[in-house]
Phi, psi and omega in degrees: 000325178294329181292320180293318179294322179294320179293321179294318178296320179294321179295317178296322179295317179296318180296318180294321179293319180294320179294319180294322180290325181290326182269355184281120177229160181282157179298322180294322180294318179294318181295318179296321178294320180293319179294318179296319179292324180291331180266003180293140185294324183233053183287136177053032181248129177280156183297130177090354182283346177244035179103177182286155175293155178303138184255131176241113184284145176254354181271160178285121184298321181293320179294320179295320179296316180296318179296320179294319179294317179298318180293321180293332180265000180293140185293326183235051182292136176053033181248126176270156183300130178091354182283345177248033180101177182289154175296152178302137183260130175237113182290144178259355182247163178289124181300326180294321179292318178298318179297316180298317179295321179294318179295320179294319179293320181291330183265358182298133182291335183243034187293333182255017181246129178245161178301131180087000182278346177247090178052050176054033177253158179274128181262124175238114184283134176247000182277147178271143178277122184297328181291317179294325178295317181290329178290325180284331182283347183286000000 
């Protein structure tokens, strides 16, 4: 058992010596490496932390300029429908007829009464609408 322990200790000693020799550098070499690293232009900097990478365009500059000018002069650039107010309204009905219907509805004697609104009874109007009477009398 002592032989195994002795062999194991010797192996560890050889390994430690090899490791020490591999890591051993001169003071001047370490100092030169440190100075070089300190003077490096982008030391310890992650990509993009000092601004964007330089951009090289693949598009034709003249074509891009023309497209930008055309877009800037477009009458409705970047405008979604309805963002500058409602679309123009064009009525499909006769304005006089719409006016007559509105006046008749406003003058109806039972305009705010619905069936069942008076103690669950059915309302049947027997009153004449004055607007409709005057329209019929013309």
